[in-house]
PDB file with SEQRES, HELIX, SHEET and CRYST1 records, atoms N, CA, C and O in Angstrom:
SEQRES   1 A   57  MET SER LEU PRO ARG SER GLN LEU ILE LEU GLU SER LEU          
SEQRES   2 A   57  LYS ARG GLU SER ASP GLU CYS GLY LEU SER ILE GLN ASN          
SEQRES   3 A   57  ILE ALA ILE ASN TRP LEU LEU GLU ASN PRO LEU VAL THR          
SEQRES   4 A   57  THR VAL LEU LEU GLY PRO SER ASN ASN LYS GLN LEU VAL          
SEQRES   5 A   57  GLU LEU LEU GLU ARG                                          
HELIX    1 AA1 LEU A    3  CYS A   20  1                                  18    
HELIX    2 AA2 ILE A   24  GLU A   34  1                                  11    
HELIX    3 AA3 ASN A   48  LEU A   55  1                                   8    
CRYST1    1.000    1.000    1.000  90.00  90.00  90.00 P 1           1          
ATOM      1  N   MET A   1     -15.548   8.436   5.514  1.00  0.00           N  
ATOM      2  CA  MET A   1     -15.652   7.004   5.642  1.00  0.00           C  
ATOM      3  C   MET A   1     -15.806   6.658   7.107  1.00  0.00           C  
ATOM      4  O   MET A   1     -15.079   7.180   7.953  1.00  0.00           O  
ATOM      5  N   SER A   2     -16.750   5.781   7.414  1.00  0.00           N  
ATOM      6  CA  SER A   2     -16.992   5.432   8.783  1.00  0.00           C  
ATOM      7  C   SER A   2     -15.903   4.501   9.331  1.00  0.00           C  
ATOM      8  O   SER A   2     -15.231   3.807   8.567  1.00  0.00           O  
ATOM      9  N   LEU A   3     -15.737   4.491  10.629  1.00  0.00           N  
ATOM     10  CA  LEU A   3     -14.706   3.674  11.259  1.00  0.00           C  
ATOM     11  C   LEU A   3     -14.906   2.189  10.958  1.00  0.00           C  
ATOM     12  O   LEU A   3     -13.944   1.521  10.579  1.00  0.00           O  
ATOM     13  N   PRO A   4     -16.134   1.639  11.115  1.00  0.00           N  
ATOM     14  CA  PRO A   4     -16.317   0.219  10.804  1.00  0.00           C  
ATOM     15  C   PRO A   4     -15.936  -0.129   9.359  1.00  0.00           C  
ATOM     16  O   PRO A   4     -15.333  -1.173   9.109  1.00  0.00           O  
ATOM     17  N   ARG A   5     -16.284   0.736   8.424  1.00  0.00           N  
ATOM     18  CA  ARG A   5     -15.942   0.489   7.024  1.00  0.00           C  
ATOM     19  C   ARG A   5     -14.432   0.537   6.836  1.00  0.00           C  
ATOM     20  O   ARG A   5     -13.869  -0.281   6.108  1.00  0.00           O  
ATOM     21  N   SER A   6     -13.783   1.479   7.479  1.00  0.00           N  
ATOM     22  CA  SER A   6     -12.330   1.572   7.406  1.00  0.00           C  
ATOM     23  C   SER A   6     -11.682   0.326   7.967  1.00  0.00           C  
ATOM     24  O   SER A   6     -10.701  -0.165   7.408  1.00  0.00           O  
ATOM     25  N   GLN A   7     -12.209  -0.193   9.060  1.00  0.00           N  
ATOM     26  CA  GLN A   7     -11.664  -1.403   9.659  1.00  0.00           C  
ATOM     27  C   GLN A   7     -11.828  -2.591   8.726  1.00  0.00           C  
ATOM     28  O   GLN A   7     -10.916  -3.411   8.616  1.00  0.00           O  
ATOM     29  N   LEU A   8     -12.963  -2.704   8.052  1.00  0.00           N  
ATOM     30  CA  LEU A   8     -13.179  -3.785   7.091  1.00  0.00           C  
ATOM     31  C   LEU A   8     -12.196  -3.710   5.940  1.00  0.00           C  
ATOM     32  O   LEU A   8     -11.671  -4.730   5.495  1.00  0.00           O  
ATOM     33  N   ILE A   9     -11.948  -2.510   5.463  1.00  0.00           N  
ATOM     34  CA  ILE A   9     -11.009  -2.320   4.367  1.00  0.00           C  
ATOM     35  C   ILE A   9      -9.599  -2.700   4.820  1.00  0.00           C  
ATOM     36  O   ILE A   9      -8.878  -3.376   4.085  1.00  0.00           O  
ATOM     37  N   LEU A  10      -9.204  -2.281   6.003  1.00  0.00           N  
ATOM     38  CA  LEU A  10      -7.885  -2.590   6.520  1.00  0.00           C  
ATOM     39  C   LEU A  10      -7.720  -4.103   6.734  1.00  0.00           C  
ATOM     40  O   LEU A  10      -6.667  -4.655   6.413  1.00  0.00           O  
ATOM     41  N   GLU A  11      -8.740  -4.774   7.270  1.00  0.00           N  
ATOM     42  CA  GLU A  11      -8.686  -6.220   7.431  1.00  0.00           C  
ATOM     43  C   GLU A  11      -8.543  -6.920   6.087  1.00  0.00           C  
ATOM     44  O   GLU A  11      -7.791  -7.888   5.972  1.00  0.00           O  
ATOM     45  N   SER A  12      -9.244  -6.451   5.084  1.00  0.00           N  
ATOM     46  CA  SER A  12      -9.141  -7.024   3.743  1.00  0.00           C  
ATOM     47  C   SER A  12      -7.733  -6.847   3.174  1.00  0.00           C  
ATOM     48  O   SER A  12      -7.178  -7.760   2.563  1.00  0.00           O  
ATOM     49  N   LEU A  13      -7.161  -5.642   3.387  1.00  0.00           N  
ATOM     50  CA  LEU A  13      -5.795  -5.387   2.921  1.00  0.00           C  
ATOM     51  C   LEU A  13      -4.795  -6.281   3.637  1.00  0.00           C  
ATOM     52  O   LEU A  13      -3.851  -6.776   3.021  1.00  0.00           O  
ATOM     53  N   LYS A  14      -4.997  -6.494   4.942  1.00  0.00           N  
ATOM     54  CA  LYS A  14      -4.092  -7.368   5.691  1.00  0.00           C  
ATOM     55  C   LYS A  14      -4.133  -8.789   5.158  1.00  0.00           C  
ATOM     56  O   LYS A  14      -3.090  -9.426   5.014  1.00  0.00           O  
ATOM     57  N   ARG A  15      -5.332  -9.298   4.863  1.00  0.00           N  
ATOM     58  CA  ARG A  15      -5.471 -10.652   4.291  1.00  0.00           C  
ATOM     59  C   ARG A  15      -4.757 -10.725   2.953  1.00  0.00           C  
ATOM     60  O   ARG A  15      -3.989 -11.656   2.710  1.00  0.00           O  
ATOM     61  N   GLU A  16      -5.002  -9.758   2.088  1.00  0.00           N  
ATOM     62  CA  GLU A  16      -4.364  -9.705   0.785  1.00  0.00           C  
ATOM     63  C   GLU A  16      -2.853  -9.635   0.930  1.00  0.00           C  
ATOM     64  O   GLU A  16      -2.130 -10.292   0.182  1.00  0.00           O  
ATOM     65  N   SER A  17      -2.381  -8.872   1.854  1.00  0.00           N  
ATOM     66  CA  SER A  17      -0.962  -8.713   2.112  1.00  0.00           C  
ATOM     67  C   SER A  17      -0.339 -10.052   2.512  1.00  0.00           C  
ATOM     68  O   SER A  17       0.727 -10.416   2.015  1.00  0.00           O  
ATOM     69  N   ASP A  18      -0.996 -10.774   3.398  1.00  0.00           N  
ATOM     70  CA  ASP A  18      -0.510 -12.073   3.816  1.00  0.00           C  
ATOM     71  C   ASP A  18      -0.490 -13.073   2.673  1.00  0.00           C  
ATOM     72  O   ASP A  18       0.456 -13.845   2.522  1.00  0.00           O  
ATOM     73  N   GLU A  19      -1.567 -13.049   1.855  1.00  0.00           N  
ATOM     74  CA  GLU A  19      -1.665 -14.001   0.741  1.00  0.00           C  
ATOM     75  C   GLU A  19      -0.628 -13.781  -0.332  1.00  0.00           C  
ATOM     76  O   GLU A  19      -0.087 -14.749  -0.866  1.00  0.00           O  
ATOM     77  N   CYS A  20      -0.336 -12.557  -0.659  1.00  0.00           N  
ATOM     78  CA  CYS A  20       0.569 -12.286  -1.768  1.00  0.00           C  
ATOM     79  C   CYS A  20       1.986 -11.958  -1.326  1.00  0.00           C  
ATOM     80  O   CYS A  20       2.874 -11.810  -2.166  1.00  0.00           O  
ATOM     81  N   GLY A  21       2.211 -11.844  -0.033  1.00  0.00           N  
ATOM     82  CA  GLY A  21       3.575 -11.588   0.446  1.00  0.00           C  
ATOM     83  C   GLY A  21       4.060 -10.177   0.226  1.00  0.00           C  
ATOM     84  O   GLY A  21       5.266  -9.937   0.176  1.00  0.00           O  
ATOM     85  N   LEU A  22       3.140  -9.234   0.094  1.00  0.00           N  
ATOM     86  CA  LEU A  22       3.487  -7.820  -0.043  1.00  0.00           C  
ATOM     87  C   LEU A  22       3.028  -7.050   1.172  1.00  0.00           C  
ATOM     88  O   LEU A  22       2.083  -7.456   1.848  1.00  0.00           O  
ATOM     89  N   SER A  23       3.685  -5.945   1.455  1.00  0.00           N  
ATOM     90  CA  SER A  23       3.209  -5.106   2.547  1.00  0.00           C  
ATOM     91  C   SER A  23       1.966  -4.333   2.097  1.00  0.00           C  
ATOM     92  O   SER A  23       1.719  -4.179   0.901  1.00  0.00           O  
ATOM     93  N   ILE A  24       1.209  -3.861   3.048  1.00  0.00           N  
ATOM     94  CA  ILE A  24       0.052  -3.040   2.719  1.00  0.00           C  
ATOM     95  C   ILE A  24       0.471  -1.800   1.957  1.00  0.00           C  
ATOM     96  O   ILE A  24      -0.237  -1.354   1.054  1.00  0.00           O  
ATOM     97  N   GLN A  25       1.626  -1.236   2.315  1.00  0.00           N  
ATOM     98  CA  GLN A  25       2.140  -0.071   1.611  1.00  0.00           C  
ATOM     99  C   GLN A  25       2.393  -0.402   0.134  1.00  0.00           C  
ATOM    100  O   GLN A  25       2.046   0.380  -0.751  1.00  0.00           O  
ATOM    101  N   ASN A  26       2.991  -1.552  -0.120  1.00  0.00           N  
ATOM    102  CA  ASN A  26       3.267  -1.927  -1.505  1.00  0.00           C  
ATOM    103  C   ASN A  26       1.975  -2.165  -2.282  1.00  0.00           C  
ATOM    104  O   ASN A  26       1.890  -1.800  -3.454  1.00  0.00           O  
ATOM    105  N   ILE A  27       1.000  -2.752  -1.672  1.00  0.00           N  
ATOM    106  CA  ILE A  27      -0.299  -2.946  -2.319  1.00  0.00           C  
ATOM    107  C   ILE A  27      -0.894  -1.600  -2.693  1.00  0.00           C  
ATOM    108  O   ILE A  27      -1.393  -1.418  -3.804  1.00  0.00           O  
ATOM    109  N   ALA A  28      -0.839  -0.654  -1.757  1.00  0.00           N  
ATOM    110  CA  ALA A  28      -1.394   0.689  -2.024  1.00  0.00           C  
ATOM    111  C   ALA A  28      -0.641   1.376  -3.153  1.00  0.00           C  
ATOM    112  O   ALA A  28      -1.260   1.978  -4.030  1.00  0.00           O  
ATOM    113  N   ILE A  29       0.693   1.295  -3.143  1.00  0.00           N  
ATOM    114  CA  ILE A  29       1.492   1.927  -4.192  1.00  0.00           C  
ATOM    115  C   ILE A  29       1.193   1.279  -5.532  1.00  0.00           C  
ATOM    116  O   ILE A  29       1.022   1.975  -6.533  1.00  0.00           O  
ATOM    117  N   ASN A  30       1.126  -0.052  -5.561  1.00  0.00           N  
ATOM    118  CA  ASN A  30       0.822  -0.750  -6.820  1.00  0.00           C  
ATOM    119  C   ASN A  30      -0.556  -0.362  -7.346  1.00  0.00           C  
ATOM    120  O   ASN A  30      -0.738  -0.188  -8.551  1.00  0.00           O  
ATOM    121  N   TRP A  31      -1.526  -0.227  -6.445  1.00  0.00           N  
ATOM    122  CA  TRP A  31      -2.863   0.167  -6.873  1.00  0.00           C  
ATOM    123  C   TRP A  31      -2.820   1.556  -7.516  1.00  0.00           C  
ATOM    124  O   TRP A  31      -3.429   1.791  -8.559  1.00  0.00           O  
ATOM    125  N   LEU A  32      -2.086   2.474  -6.869  1.00  0.00           N  
ATOM    126  CA  LEU A  32      -1.982   3.819  -7.420  1.00  0.00           C  
ATOM    127  C   LEU A  32      -1.282   3.817  -8.793  1.00  0.00           C  
ATOM    128  O   LEU A  32      -1.696   4.529  -9.707  1.00  0.00           O  
ATOM    129  N   LEU A  33      -0.214   3.005  -8.924  1.00  0.00           N  
ATOM    130  CA  LEU A  33       0.502   2.950 -10.192  1.00  0.00           C  
ATOM    131  C   LEU A  33      -0.349   2.374 -11.327  1.00  0.00           C  
ATOM    132  O   LEU A  33      -0.160   2.723 -12.492  1.00  0.00           O  
ATOM    133  N   GLU A  34      -1.280   1.497 -10.977  1.00  0.00           N  
ATOM    134  CA  GLU A  34      -2.160   0.907 -11.989  1.00  0.00           C  
ATOM    135  C   GLU A  34      -3.380   1.760 -12.299  1.00  0.00           C  
ATOM    136  O   GLU A  34      -4.086   1.481 -13.268  1.00  0.00           O  
ATOM    137  N   ASN A  35      -3.646   2.778 -11.515  1.00  0.00           N  
ATOM    138  CA  ASN A  35      -4.791   3.636 -11.698  1.00  0.00           C  
ATOM    139  C   ASN A  35      -4.488   4.671 -12.775  1.00  0.00           C  
ATOM    140  O   ASN A  35      -3.607   5.509 -12.580  1.00  0.00           O  
ATOM    141  N   PRO A  36      -5.191   4.640 -13.907  1.00  0.00           N  
ATOM    142  CA  PRO A  36      -4.885   5.570 -14.989  1.00  0.00           C  
ATOM    143  C   PRO A  36      -5.156   7.036 -14.639  1.00  0.00           C  
ATOM    144  O   PRO A  36      -4.658   7.927 -15.327  1.00  0.00           O  
ATOM    145  N   LEU A  37      -5.912   7.299 -13.616  1.00  0.00           N  
ATOM    146  CA  LEU A  37      -6.195   8.683 -13.210  1.00  0.00           C  
ATOM    147  C   LEU A  37      -5.067   9.288 -12.378  1.00  0.00           C  
ATOM    148  O   LEU A  37      -5.019  10.502 -12.180  1.00  0.00           O  
ATOM    149  N   VAL A  38      -4.156   8.438 -11.890  1.00  0.00           N  
ATOM    150  CA  VAL A  38      -3.042   8.887 -11.057  1.00  0.00           C  
ATOM    151  C   VAL A  38      -1.833   9.086 -11.952  1.00  0.00           C  
ATOM    152  O   VAL A  38      -1.410   8.155 -12.638  1.00  0.00           O  
ATOM    153  N   THR A  39      -1.276  10.274 -11.953  1.00  0.00           N  
ATOM    154  CA  THR A  39      -0.121  10.572 -12.814  1.00  0.00           C  
ATOM    155  C   THR A  39       1.209  10.481 -12.063  1.00  0.00           C  
ATOM    156  O   THR A  39       2.257  10.284 -12.677  1.00  0.00           O  
ATOM    157  N   THR A  40       1.165  10.627 -10.729  1.00  0.00           N  
ATOM    158  CA  THR A  40       2.397  10.626  -9.935  1.00  0.00           C  
ATOM    159  C   THR A  40       2.140   9.995  -8.576  1.00  0.00           C  
ATOM    160  O   THR A  40       1.109  10.226  -7.944  1.00  0.00           O  
ATOM    161  N   VAL A  41       3.099   9.199  -8.148  1.00  0.00           N  
ATOM    162  CA  VAL A  41       3.047   8.621  -6.803  1.00  0.00           C  
ATOM    163  C   VAL A  41       4.268   9.128  -6.061  1.00  0.00           C  
ATOM    164  O   VAL A  41       5.398   8.839  -6.455  1.00  0.00           O  
ATOM    165  N   LEU A  42       4.058   9.873  -5.001  1.00  0.00           N  
ATOM    166  CA  LEU A  42       5.158  10.398  -4.200  1.00  0.00           C  
ATOM    167  C   LEU A  42       5.345   9.561  -2.967  1.00  0.00           C  
ATOM    168  O   LEU A  42       4.414   9.372  -2.185  1.00  0.00           O  
ATOM    169  N   LEU A  43       6.561   9.052  -2.788  1.00  0.00           N  
ATOM    170  CA  LEU A  43       6.887   8.275  -1.612  1.00  0.00           C  
ATOM    171  C   LEU A  43       7.508   9.170  -0.557  1.00  0.00           C  
ATOM    172  O   LEU A  43       8.217  10.117  -0.897  1.00  0.00           O  
ATOM    173  N   GLY A  44       7.261   8.894   0.710  1.00  0.00           N  
ATOM    174  CA  GLY A  44       7.833   9.732   1.770  1.00  0.00           C  
ATOM    175  C   GLY A  44       8.404   8.889   2.883  1.00  0.00           C  
ATOM    176  O   GLY A  44       7.949   8.984   4.023  1.00  0.00           O  
ATOM    177  N   PRO A  45       9.414   8.047   2.572  1.00  0.00           N  
ATOM    178  CA  PRO A  45      10.017   7.239   3.639  1.00  0.00           C  
ATOM    179  C   PRO A  45      10.702   8.107   4.678  1.00  0.00           C  
ATOM    180  O   PRO A  45      11.219   9.182   4.376  1.00  0.00           O  
ATOM    181  N   SER A  46      10.693   7.616   5.910  1.00  0.00           N  
ATOM    182  CA  SER A  46      11.338   8.354   7.007  1.00  0.00           C  
ATOM    183  C   SER A  46      12.815   8.020   7.151  1.00  0.00           C  
ATOM    184  O   SER A  46      13.574   8.765   7.771  1.00  0.00           O  
ATOM    185  N   ASN A  47      13.216   6.880   6.566  1.00  0.00           N  
ATOM    186  CA  ASN A  47      14.616   6.485   6.657  1.00  0.00           C  
ATOM    187  C   ASN A  47      14.990   5.569   5.485  1.00  0.00           C  
ATOM    188  O   ASN A  47      14.126   5.189   4.695  1.00  0.00           O  
ATOM    189  N   ASN A  48      16.244   5.225   5.375  1.00  0.00           N  
ATOM    190  CA  ASN A  48      16.738   4.411   4.265  1.00  0.00           C  
ATOM    191  C   ASN A  48      16.101   3.020   4.249  1.00  0.00           C  
ATOM    192  O   ASN A  48      15.822   2.483   3.177  1.00  0.00           O  
ATOM    193  N   LYS A  49      15.871   2.438   5.414  1.00  0.00           N  
ATOM    194  CA  LYS A  49      15.271   1.110   5.491  1.00  0.00           C  
ATOM    195  C   LYS A  49      13.863   1.123   4.863  1.00  0.00           C  
ATOM    196  O   LYS A  49      13.515   0.220   4.102  1.00  0.00           O  
ATOM    197  N   GLN A  50      13.070   2.137   5.182  1.00  0.00           N  
ATOM    198  CA  GLN A  50      11.740   2.241   4.603  1.00  0.00           C  
ATOM    199  C   GLN A  50      11.825   2.420   3.081  1.00  0.00           C  
ATOM    200  O   GLN A  50      11.021   1.843   2.349  1.00  0.00           O  
ATOM    201  N   LEU A  51      12.765   3.191   2.612  1.00  0.00           N  
ATOM    202  CA  LEU A  51      12.916   3.393   1.180  1.00  0.00           C  
ATOM    203  C   LEU A  51      13.242   2.082   0.489  1.00  0.00           C  
ATOM    204  O   LEU A  51      12.655   1.769  -0.546  1.00  0.00           O  
ATOM    205  N   VAL A  52      14.157   1.318   1.036  1.00  0.00           N  
ATOM    206  CA  VAL A  52      14.517   0.025   0.439  1.00  0.00           C  
ATOM    207  C   VAL A  52      13.300  -0.894   0.423  1.00  0.00           C  
ATOM    208  O   VAL A  52      13.044  -1.552  -0.586  1.00  0.00           O  
ATOM    209  N   GLU A  53      12.556  -0.951   1.506  1.00  0.00           N  
ATOM    210  CA  GLU A  53      11.362  -1.803   1.584  1.00  0.00           C  
ATOM    211  C   GLU A  53      10.326  -1.398   0.559  1.00  0.00           C  
ATOM    212  O   GLU A  53       9.675  -2.262  -0.029  1.00  0.00           O  
ATOM    213  N   LEU A  54      10.156  -0.101   0.328  1.00  0.00           N  
ATOM    214  CA  LEU A  54       9.185   0.378  -0.636  1.00  0.00           C  
ATOM    215  C   LEU A  54       9.597   0.064  -2.068  1.00  0.00           C  
ATOM    216  O   LEU A  54       8.741  -0.180  -2.919  1.00  0.00           O  
ATOM    217  N   LEU A  55      10.875   0.069  -2.336  1.00  0.00           N  
ATOM    218  CA  LEU A  55      11.352  -0.121  -3.708  1.00  0.00           C  
ATOM    219  C   LEU A  55      11.642  -1.589  -4.032  1.00  0.00           C  
ATOM    220  O   LEU A  55      11.885  -1.904  -5.197  1.00  0.00           O  
ATOM    221  N   GLU A  56      11.627  -2.490  -3.064  1.00  0.00           N  
ATOM    222  CA  GLU A  56      11.943  -3.880  -3.314  1.00  0.00           C  
ATOM    223  C   GLU A  56      10.924  -4.554  -4.217  1.00  0.00           C  
ATOM    224  O   GLU A  56      11.301  -5.448  -4.974  1.00  0.00           O  
ATOM    225  N   ARG A  57       9.690  -4.185  -4.179  1.00  0.00           N  
ATOM    226  CA  ARG A  57       8.659  -4.906  -4.925  1.00  0.00           C  
ATOM    227  C   ARG A  57       8.098  -4.066  -6.023  1.00  0.00           C  
ATOM    228  O   ARG A  57       7.215  -4.516  -6.754  1.00  0.00           O  
TER     229      ARG A  57                                                      
END                                                                             
């Protein structure tokens, strides 16, 4: 994926994040959970605060 395309995707995710009040990480996790081809989502928080933030939504 080219850098400009990646930047456009990230900007779109930031707008969506602001509109729905979710973090980009939560949007990505929710997308994975809704994808029927994905059977497992592994989270890798670095600390307890990150874990709580990931599991809140």
